[in-house]
C-alpha positions in Angstrom: -0.2 -0.2 -0.1 1.9 3.7 -1.0 1.7 6.4 1.6 1.4 9.9 1.5 4.0 12.3 2.5 2.0 14.4 2.9 -1.3 14.0 5.4 -4.9 15.0 3.8 -6.6 18.6 4.5 -8.7 18.6 7.9 -12.4 18.7 6.6 -12.6 21.2 8.4 -10.1 23.1 6.9 -12.0 22.4 3.2 -15.3 23.9 4.6 -13.4 27.0 5.7 -10.9 26.7 2.6 -13.5 26.0 0.1 -17.4 26.7 0.8 -16.6 29.3 3.6 -14.5 31.4 1.9 -15.9 31.1 -1.2 -19.4 32.2 0.1 -17.9 35.1 2.5 -19.5 33.0 4.8 -18.6 33.9 8.7 -18.7 30.5 11.1 -22.3 31.8 13.2 -23.2 32.4 10.2 -23.1 28.9 9.2 -24.0 27.4 12.9 -27.3 29.4 12.2 -27.8 27.6 9.0 -27.1 24.8 10.0 -29.1 25.2 13.0 -25.8 24.5 15.3 -24.3 25.8 17.8 -21.2 28.3 17.0 -19.0 26.5 19.5 -19.4 23.0 17.2 -19.1 24.3 14.1 -16.4 26.4 15.2 -14.4 23.2 16.9 -14.7 21.9 14.0 -13.4 24.6 11.4 -11.0 25.1 13.0 -9.7 21.1 13.6 -10.2 20.7 16.8 -13.1 17.7 16.4 -13.9 15.7 13.2 -17.4 16.1 11.3 -20.2 13.7 12.3 -21.9 12.1 10.1 -25.6 14.4 10.5 -23.0 17.2 10.8 -22.1 16.1 6.2 -26.1 15.9 6.4 -25.9 19.2 6.7 -23.4 19.9 5.1 -24.5 18.6 1.5 -28.0 20.3 2.5 -27.0 23.5 3.1 -23.9 23.7 -0.3 -25.3 20.6 -2.1 -23.0 17.9 -2.2 -23.3 14.8 -0.9 -23.2 13.3 3.2 -21.0 11.0 1.5 -18.1 13.8 0.4 -18.3 15.0 4.5 -17.5 11.9 5.4 -15.3 10.5 2.9 -13.0 13.5 4.2 -13.0 12.3 7.7 -12.8 9.3 7.6 -9.3 9.4 5.0 -8.1 12.0 7.3 -8.6 10.0 10.1 -7.3 6.2 9.1 -4.6 8.3 7.9 -3.3 9.7 11.3 -4.5 5.7 12.2 -1.6 4.3 9.9 0.9 6.1 11.2 -0.5 5.7 15.0 -1.1 1.5 15.1 2.7 0.0 14.8 1.5 -3.2 12.5 4.0 -5.2 13.7 2.8 -5.7 17.4 -0.4 -6.9 16.1 -1.1 -10.8 15.8 -2.2 -11.9 12.6 -5.0 -15.0 13.3 -4.7 -17.3 9.7 -7.4 -19.5 9.0 -6.4 -23.4 10.0 -4.6 -25.4 7.3 -8.3 -27.7 6.9 -10.5 -24.3 6.2 -7.6 -23.0 4.3 -8.4 -25.3 1.7 -12.5 -25.3 2.3 -12.2 -22.0 1.2 -10.2 -21.2 -1.0 
């Protein structure tokens, strides 16, 4: 598996740079439009929190894209960091017993 050298952008950065800035939206305006607290939106926009599935649905309705777009950004961001945090060499690999390997082949 190829590993990216640079981390993907935090979804909040994408939200701020590509969606809010293009529309001159403030955190307060976005929060009000989404029916969320300013604190919750600020935490996402400033990279202190992730985009929840519920927020993804709200963002998709607000900006005309899919909730999957937002959840994929979040998943890719989290997986990139998890790949660097987890030491795979310390994880036990569970193989099928020989008799089962031939049965599944």
